[in-house]
N, CA, C and O atoms as CSV, one atom per row, in Angstrom:
chain,resi,resn,atom,element,x,y,z
A,1,MET,N,N,-68.166,22.185,-120.815
A,1,MET,CA,C,-69.601,21.995,-120.843
A,1,MET,C,C,-70.148,22.492,-122.164
A,1,MET,O,O,-69.768,23.573,-122.615
A,2,PRO,N,N,-71.017,21.745,-122.789
A,2,PRO,CA,C,-71.526,22.112,-124.104
A,2,PRO,C,C,-72.550,23.235,-124.022
A,2,PRO,O,O,-73.682,23.030,-123.584
A,3,LEU,N,N,-72.152,24.380,-124.435
A,3,LEU,CA,C,-73.012,25.543,-124.369
A,3,LEU,C,C,-73.748,25.793,-125.660
A,3,LEU,O,O,-74.767,26.483,-125.678
A,4,ALA,N,N,-73.250,25.249,-126.718
A,4,ALA,CA,C,-73.852,25.494,-128.025
A,4,ALA,C,C,-75.285,25.043,-128.075
A,4,ALA,O,O,-76.103,25.637,-128.779
A,5,LEU,N,N,-75.600,24.009,-127.345
A,5,LEU,CA,C,-76.972,23.544,-127.360
A,5,LEU,C,C,-77.904,24.669,-126.975
A,5,LEU,O,O,-79.016,24.753,-127.497
A,6,ALA,N,N,-77.487,25.518,-126.091
A,6,ALA,CA,C,-78.323,26.633,-125.685
A,6,ALA,C,C,-78.369,27.694,-126.750
A,6,ALA,O,O,-79.445,28.132,-127.156
A,7,LEU,N,N,-77.237,28.098,-127.194
A,7,LEU,CA,C,-77.193,29.193,-128.122
A,7,LEU,C,C,-77.631,28.794,-129.512
A,7,LEU,O,O,-78.220,29.597,-130.235
A,8,GLY,N,N,-77.356,27.587,-129.885
A,8,GLY,CA,C,-77.809,27.123,-131.186
A,8,GLY,C,C,-79.312,27.215,-131.293
A,8,GLY,O,O,-79.847,27.640,-132.317
A,9,LEU,N,N,-79.984,26.823,-130.252
A,9,LEU,CA,C,-81.435,26.921,-130.236
A,9,LEU,C,C,-81.849,28.378,-130.213
A,9,LEU,O,O,-82.778,28.775,-130.916
A,10,ALA,N,N,-81.177,29.159,-129.425
A,10,ALA,CA,C,-81.534,30.563,-129.312
A,10,ALA,C,C,-81.471,31.264,-130.658
A,10,ALA,O,O,-82.350,32.059,-130.991
A,11,VAL,N,N,-80.463,30.979,-131.408
A,11,VAL,CA,C,-80.293,31.624,-132.702
A,11,VAL,C,C,-81.367,31.182,-133.674
A,11,VAL,O,O,-81.892,31.995,-134.435
A,12,SER,N,N,-81.689,29.931,-133.655
A,12,SER,CA,C,-82.646,29.424,-134.632
A,12,SER,C,C,-84.022,30.025,-134.441
A,12,SER,O,O,-84.820,30.041,-135.378
A,13,PHE,N,N,-84.314,30.516,-133.261
A,13,PHE,CA,C,-85.622,31.095,-133.006
A,13,PHE,C,C,-85.605,32.609,-132.892
A,13,PHE,O,O,-86.659,33.231,-132.758
A,14,SER,N,N,-84.438,33.202,-132.943
A,14,SER,CA,C,-84.353,34.653,-132.809
A,14,SER,C,C,-84.594,35.362,-134.133
A,14,SER,O,O,-84.882,36.559,-134.159
A,15,ALA,N,N,-84.479,34.640,-135.210
A,15,ALA,CA,C,-84.705,35.206,-136.539
A,15,ALA,C,C,-85.968,34.582,-137.123
A,15,ALA,O,O,-86.435,33.558,-136.624
A,16,PRO,N,N,-86.517,35.171,-138.155
A,16,PRO,CA,C,-87.688,34.569,-138.788
A,16,PRO,C,C,-87.406,33.131,-139.207
A,16,PRO,O,O,-86.277,32.789,-139.559
A,17,ALA,N,N,-88.418,32.310,-139.167
A,17,ALA,CA,C,-88.244,30.884,-139.453
A,17,ALA,C,C,-87.551,30.644,-140.783
A,17,ALA,O,O,-86.759,29.709,-140.904
A,18,SER,N,N,-87.827,31.455,-141.765
A,18,SER,CA,C,-87.216,31.243,-143.076
A,18,SER,C,C,-85.747,31.650,-143.109
A,18,SER,O,O,-85.006,31.232,-143.999
A,19,ALA,N,N,-85.325,32.460,-142.149
A,19,ALA,CA,C,-83.959,32.962,-142.161
A,19,ALA,C,C,-82.995,32.084,-141.376
A,19,ALA,O,O,-81.790,32.119,-141.627
A,20,ALA,N,N,-83.500,31.299,-140.434
A,20,ALA,CA,C,-82.622,30.486,-139.604
A,20,ALA,C,C,-83.017,29.023,-139.709
A,20,ALA,O,O,-84.201,28.688,-139.743
A,21,PRO,N,N,-82.020,28.160,-139.761
A,21,PRO,CA,C,-82.328,26.742,-139.825
A,21,PRO,C,C,-82.901,26.237,-138.513
A,21,PRO,O,O,-82.561,26.748,-137.446
A,22,GLU,N,N,-83.760,25.245,-138.587
A,22,GLU,CA,C,-84.305,24.649,-137.379
A,22,GLU,C,C,-83.208,23.836,-136.719
A,22,GLU,O,O,-82.329,23.304,-137.396
A,23,THR,N,N,-83.258,23.741,-135.408
A,23,THR,CA,C,-82.296,22.934,-134.680
A,23,THR,C,C,-83.043,22.092,-133.668
A,23,THR,O,O,-84.107,22.485,-133.190
A,24,LYS,N,N,-82.494,20.944,-133.341
A,24,LYS,CA,C,-83.120,20.058,-132.377
A,24,LYS,C,C,-82.457,20.193,-131.018
A,24,LYS,O,O,-82.780,19.445,-130.095
A,25,ARG,N,N,-81.555,21.117,-130.886
A,25,ARG,CA,C,-80.813,21.274,-129.643
A,25,ARG,C,C,-81.527,22.243,-128.718
A,25,ARG,O,O,-82.089,23.241,-129.170
A,26,GLY,N,N,-81.506,21.953,-127.432
A,26,GLY,CA,C,-81.993,22.896,-126.449
A,26,GLY,C,C,-83.470,22.789,-126.146
A,26,GLY,O,O,-84.121,21.796,-126.468
A,27,ASN,N,N,-83.994,23.851,-125.510
A,27,ASN,CA,C,-85.395,23.911,-125.133
A,27,ASN,C,C,-85.833,25.370,-125.017
A,27,ASN,O,O,-85.048,26.281,-125.280
A,28,GLU,N,N,-87.072,25.587,-124.629
A,28,GLU,CA,C,-87.615,26.944,-124.554
A,28,GLU,C,C,-86.872,27.815,-123.535
A,28,GLU,O,O,-86.678,29.008,-123.770
A,29,THR,N,N,-86.460,27.236,-122.419
A,29,THR,CA,C,-85.744,28.002,-121.399
A,29,THR,C,C,-84.406,28.498,-121.938
A,29,THR,O,O,-84.025,29.646,-121.714
A,30,LEU,N,N,-83.710,27.638,-122.639
A,30,LEU,CA,C,-82.432,28.048,-123.234
A,30,LEU,C,C,-82.661,29.163,-124.246
A,30,LEU,O,O,-81.920,30.145,-124.297
A,31,LYS,N,N,-83.686,28.988,-125.033
A,31,LYS,CA,C,-84.016,29.999,-126.037
A,31,LYS,C,C,-84.281,31.343,-125.362
A,31,LYS,O,O,-83.795,32.383,-125.806
A,32,LYS,N,N,-85.051,31.300,-124.295
A,32,LYS,CA,C,-85.441,32.529,-123.588
A,32,LYS,C,C,-84.232,33.250,-122.979
A,32,LYS,O,O,-84.108,34.470,-123.087
A,33,TYR,N,N,-83.353,32.488,-122.344
A,33,TYR,CA,C,-82.279,33.116,-121.574
A,33,TYR,C,C,-80.928,33.219,-122.284
A,33,TYR,O,O,-80.035,33.910,-121.795
A,34,CYS,N,N,-80.762,32.559,-123.408
A,34,CYS,CA,C,-79.440,32.534,-124.034
A,34,CYS,C,C,-79.359,33.177,-125.413
A,34,CYS,O,O,-78.272,33.257,-125.984
A,35,THR,N,N,-80.459,33.629,-125.952
A,35,THR,CA,C,-80.420,34.217,-127.290
A,35,THR,C,C,-79.460,35.401,-127.351
A,35,THR,O,O,-78.639,35.484,-128.265
A,36,GLY,N,N,-79.552,36.303,-126.403
A,36,GLY,CA,C,-78.676,37.477,-126.399
A,36,GLY,C,C,-77.211,37.108,-126.293
A,36,GLY,O,O,-76.366,37.686,-126.976
A,37,ASP,N,N,-76.909,36.140,-125.430
A,37,ASP,CA,C,-75.522,35.699,-125.277
A,37,ASP,C,C,-75.013,35.053,-126.565
A,37,ASP,O,O,-73.876,35.283,-126.978
A,38,TYR,N,N,-75.851,34.259,-127.182
A,38,TYR,CA,C,-75.463,33.646,-128.454
A,38,TYR,C,C,-75.110,34.732,-129.466
A,38,TYR,O,O,-74.060,34.680,-130.107
A,39,LEU,N,N,-75.992,35.707,-129.598
A,39,LEU,CA,C,-75.763,36.768,-130.583
A,39,LEU,C,C,-74.524,37.585,-130.245
A,39,LEU,O,O,-73.783,37.982,-131.145
A,40,ASN,N,N,-74.291,37.841,-128.969
A,40,ASN,CA,C,-73.138,38.635,-128.546
A,40,ASN,C,C,-71.806,37.916,-128.733
A,40,ASN,O,O,-70.827,38.522,-129.168
A,41,TYR,N,N,-71.768,36.643,-128.408
A,41,TYR,CA,C,-70.486,35.951,-128.357
A,41,TYR,C,C,-70.245,34.959,-129.498
A,41,TYR,O,O,-69.097,34.718,-129.871
A,42,CYS,N,N,-71.291,34.395,-130.041
A,42,CYS,CA,C,-71.103,33.308,-131.013
A,42,CYS,C,C,-72.009,33.446,-132.231
A,42,CYS,O,O,-72.179,32.487,-132.984
A,43,GLY,N,N,-72.583,34.608,-132.431
A,43,GLY,CA,C,-73.543,34.814,-133.504
A,43,GLY,C,C,-72.990,34.600,-134.901
A,43,GLY,O,O,-73.754,34.470,-135.857
A,44,ASN,N,N,-71.685,34.562,-135.027
A,44,ASN,CA,C,-71.085,34.321,-136.337
A,44,ASN,C,C,-71.120,32.839,-136.720
A,44,ASN,O,O,-70.767,32.478,-137.842
A,45,LEU,N,N,-71.542,31.988,-135.794
A,45,LEU,CA,C,-71.590,30.553,-136.039
A,45,LEU,C,C,-73.023,30.086,-136.241
A,45,LEU,O,O,-73.950,30.605,-135.618
A,46,ALA,N,N,-73.197,29.110,-137.112
A,46,ALA,CA,C,-74.515,28.527,-137.343
A,46,ALA,C,C,-74.923,27.709,-136.120
A,46,ALA,O,O,-74.061,27.195,-135.406
A,47,PRO,N,N,-76.227,27.582,-135.869
A,47,PRO,CA,C,-76.703,26.837,-134.693
A,47,PRO,C,C,-76.178,25.407,-134.597
A,47,PRO,O,O,-75.966,24.913,-133.490
A,48,GLU,N,N,-75.967,24.741,-135.704
A,48,GLU,CA,C,-75.511,23.351,-135.662
A,48,GLU,C,C,-73.999,23.212,-135.871
A,48,GLU,O,O,-73.495,22.098,-136.008
A,49,ASP,N,N,-73.276,24.330,-135.895
A,49,ASP,CA,C,-71.823,24.291,-136.095
A,49,ASP,C,C,-71.159,23.633,-134.882
A,49,ASP,O,O,-71.405,24.050,-133.750
A,50,PRO,N,N,-70.326,22.618,-135.098
A,50,PRO,CA,C,-69.631,21.963,-133.979
A,50,PRO,C,C,-68.763,22.935,-133.165
A,50,PRO,O,O,-68.483,22.680,-131.994
A,51,LYS,N,N,-68.347,24.023,-133.768
A,51,LYS,CA,C,-67.516,25.009,-133.066
A,51,LYS,C,C,-68.310,25.820,-132.048
A,51,LYS,O,O,-67.722,26.520,-131.223
A,52,LEU,N,N,-69.623,25.736,-132.097
A,52,LEU,CA,C,-70.464,26.513,-131.195
A,52,LEU,C,C,-70.247,26.113,-129.738
A,52,LEU,O,O,-70.231,26.974,-128.859
A,53,ASP,N,N,-70.078,24.818,-129.472
A,53,ASP,CA,C,-69.807,24.377,-128.110
A,53,ASP,C,C,-68.540,25.033,-127.574
A,53,ASP,O,O,-68.516,25.529,-126.448
A,54,ALA,N,N,-67.500,25.032,-128.380
A,54,ALA,CA,C,-66.233,25.629,-127.960
A,54,ALA,C,C,-66.390,27.126,-127.721
A,54,ALA,O,O,-65.780,27.678,-126.804
A,55,CYS,N,N,-67.198,27.780,-128.536
A,55,CYS,CA,C,-67.419,29.214,-128.370
A,55,CYS,C,C,-68.097,29.499,-127.034
A,55,CYS,O,O,-67.698,30.418,-126.319
A,56,PHE,N,N,-69.110,28.725,-126.697
A,56,PHE,CA,C,-69.791,28.917,-125.419
A,56,PHE,C,C,-68.866,28.608,-124.250
A,56,PHE,O,O,-68.868,29.315,-123.243
A,57,GLU,N,N,-68.086,27.558,-124.387
A,57,GLU,CA,C,-67.138,27.216,-123.324
A,57,GLU,C,C,-66.124,28.340,-123.128
A,57,GLU,O,O,-65.807,28.707,-121.997
A,58,LYS,N,N,-65.628,28.874,-124.216
A,58,LYS,CA,C,-64.654,29.962,-124.157
A,58,LYS,C,C,-65.241,31.185,-123.461
A,58,LYS,O,O,-64.546,31.878,-122.718
A,59,ASN,N,N,-66.514,31.443,-123.705
A,59,ASN,CA,C,-67.161,32.643,-123.171
A,59,ASN,C,C,-68.017,32.386,-121.934
A,59,ASN,O,O,-68.783,33.257,-121.522
A,60,TRP,N,N,-67.895,31.203,-121.341
A,60,TRP,CA,C,-68.742,30.803,-120.223
A,60,TRP,C,C,-68.827,31.879,-119.133
A,60,TRP,O,O,-69.925,32.203,-118.679
A,61,LYS,N,N,-67.721,32.420,-118.719
A,61,LYS,CA,C,-67.715,33.404,-117.629
A,61,LYS,C,C,-68.361,34.722,-118.032
A,61,LYS,O,O,-68.776,35.495,-117.169
A,62,SER,N,N,-68.450,34.983,-119.317
A,62,SER,CA,C,-69.067,36.216,-119.807
A,62,SER,C,C,-70.564,36.069,-120.054
A,62,SER,O,O,-71.272,37.068,-120.187
A,63,LEU,N,N,-71.047,34.841,-120.116
A,63,LEU,CA,C,-72.475,34.617,-120.360
A,63,LEU,C,C,-73.283,35.136,-119.182
A,63,LEU,O,O,-72.800,35.174,-118.050
A,64,SER,N,N,-74.502,35.528,-119.457
A,64,SER,CA,C,-75.363,36.007,-118.379
A,64,SER,C,C,-75.613,34.880,-117.380
A,64,SER,O,O,-75.580,33.701,-117.733
A,65,GLU,N,N,-75.860,35.257,-116.150
A,65,GLU,CA,C,-76.115,34.265,-115.109
A,65,GLU,C,C,-77.328,33.406,-115.462
A,65,GLU,O,O,-77.320,32.193,-115.251
A,66,ASN,N,N,-78.360,34.035,-115.993
A,66,ASN,CA,C,-79.557,33.278,-116.362
A,66,ASN,C,C,-79.269,32.261,-117.456
A,66,ASN,O,O,-79.806,31.154,-117.425
A,67,CYS,N,N,-78.450,32.610,-118.399
A,67,CYS,CA,C,-78.095,31.674,-119.465
A,67,CYS,C,C,-77.291,30.511,-118.891
A,67,CYS,O,O,-77.564,29.353,-119.208
A,68,ARG,N,N,-76.310,30.808,-118.057
A,68,ARG,CA,C,-75.514,29.733,-117.453
A,68,ARG,C,C,-76.397,28.785,-116.644
A,68,ARG,O,O,-76.225,27.568,-116.701
A,69,ARG,N,N,-77.336,29.344,-115.897
A,69,ARG,CA,C,-78.254,28.506,-115.109
A,69,ARG,C,C,-79.138,27.656,-116.016
A,69,ARG,O,O,-79.384,26.484,-115.730
A,70,ALA,N,N,-79.609,28.244,-117.100
A,70,ALA,CA,C,-80.453,27.500,-118.037
A,70,ALA,C,C,-79.668,26.344,-118.659
A,70,ALA,O,O,-80.201,25.248,-118.834
A,71,ILE,N,N,-78.415,26.593,-118.988
A,71,ILE,CA,C,-77.577,25.534,-119.561
A,71,ILE,C,C,-77.352,24.429,-118.536
A,71,ILE,O,O,-77.472,23.246,-118.854
A,72,ASP,N,N,-77.026,24.815,-117.307
A,72,ASP,CA,C,-76.809,23.816,-116.256
A,72,ASP,C,C,-78.066,22.977,-116.030
A,72,ASP,O,O,-77.983,21.757,-115.888
A,73,ALA,N,N,-79.217,23.625,-115.997
A,73,ALA,CA,C,-80.487,22.910,-115.792
A,73,ALA,C,C,-80.763,21.967,-116.956
A,73,ALA,O,O,-81.187,20.831,-116.744
A,74,TYR,N,N,-80.528,22.425,-118.176
A,74,TYR,CA,C,-80.757,21.597,-119.356
A,74,TYR,C,C,-79.848,20.372,-119.317
A,74,TYR,O,O,-80.293,19.256,-119.585
A,75,GLN,N,N,-78.599,20.577,-118.990
A,75,GLN,CA,C,-77.666,19.461,-118.942
A,75,GLN,C,C,-78.048,18.470,-117.855
A,75,GLN,O,O,-77.867,17.264,-118.025
A,76,ALA,N,N,-78.572,18.959,-116.746
A,76,ALA,CA,C,-79.002,18.066,-115.667
A,76,ALA,C,C,-80.163,17.179,-116.102
A,76,ALA,O,O,-80.255,16.022,-115.691
A,77,THR,N,N,-81.050,17.725,-116.935
A,77,THR,CA,C,-82.221,16.950,-117.377
A,77,THR,C,C,-81.888,16.027,-118.548
A,77,THR,O,O,-82.638,15.092,-118.826
A,78,THR,N,N,-80.786,16.274,-119.228
A,78,THR,CA,C,-80.411,15.442,-120.373
A,78,THR,C,C,-79.206,14.563,-120.045
A,78,THR,O,O,-78.649,13.916,-120.931
A,79,GLY,N,N,-78.814,14.541,-118.802
A,79,GLY,CA,C,-77.673,13.726,-118.412
A,79,GLY,C,C,-76.361,14.261,-118.945
A,79,GLY,O,O,-75.410,13.502,-119.133
A,80,GLY,N,N,-76.296,15.579,-119.196
A,80,GLY,CA,C,-75.075,16.193,-119.680
A,80,GLY,C,C,-74.819,15.958,-121.154
A,80,GLY,O,O,-73.748,16.285,-121.665
A,81,LYS,N,N,-75.803,15.389,-121.840
A,81,LYS,CA,C,-75.643,15.107,-123.268
A,81,LYS,C,C,-75.803,16.369,-124.087
A,81,LYS,O,O,-76.546,17.276,-123.712
A,82,LYS,N,N,-75.107,16.423,-125.197
A,82,LYS,CA,C,-75.264,17.519,-126.147
A,82,LYS,C,C,-76.560,17.297,-126.917
A,82,LYS,O,O,-76.941,16.173,-127.242
A,83,GLY,N,N,-77.219,18.421,-127.194
A,83,GLY,CA,C,-78.387,18.378,-128.069
A,83,GLY,C,C,-79.526,17.662,-127.578
A,83,GLY,O,O,-80.547,17.584,-128.261
C-alpha cells in the first residue's frame, strides 16, 4: 500500500514553506496524522521520492494507528491510487 502519499504531504507542511517542496500528494488528514510517522521513519527521504512508498510499506506496522487509518481512508477515496 502506498504510504508515501501520506508522509510526503506531511513533510512538505511540517517545515516552513520555503524549506520544503510543495507536494500534490495526500490531504489535510494525512498531514495531521502522519507527519510524526514520516519524520520518525522516512524523514531522510524527500516528499516526492519514489522510495517513500517503500519506506512506509516497510514501516507500516510501526506507524501510528491514526496514520494507518488516515492512509486507508485516503486510498478508499482515491481508488487506491498514489498521489
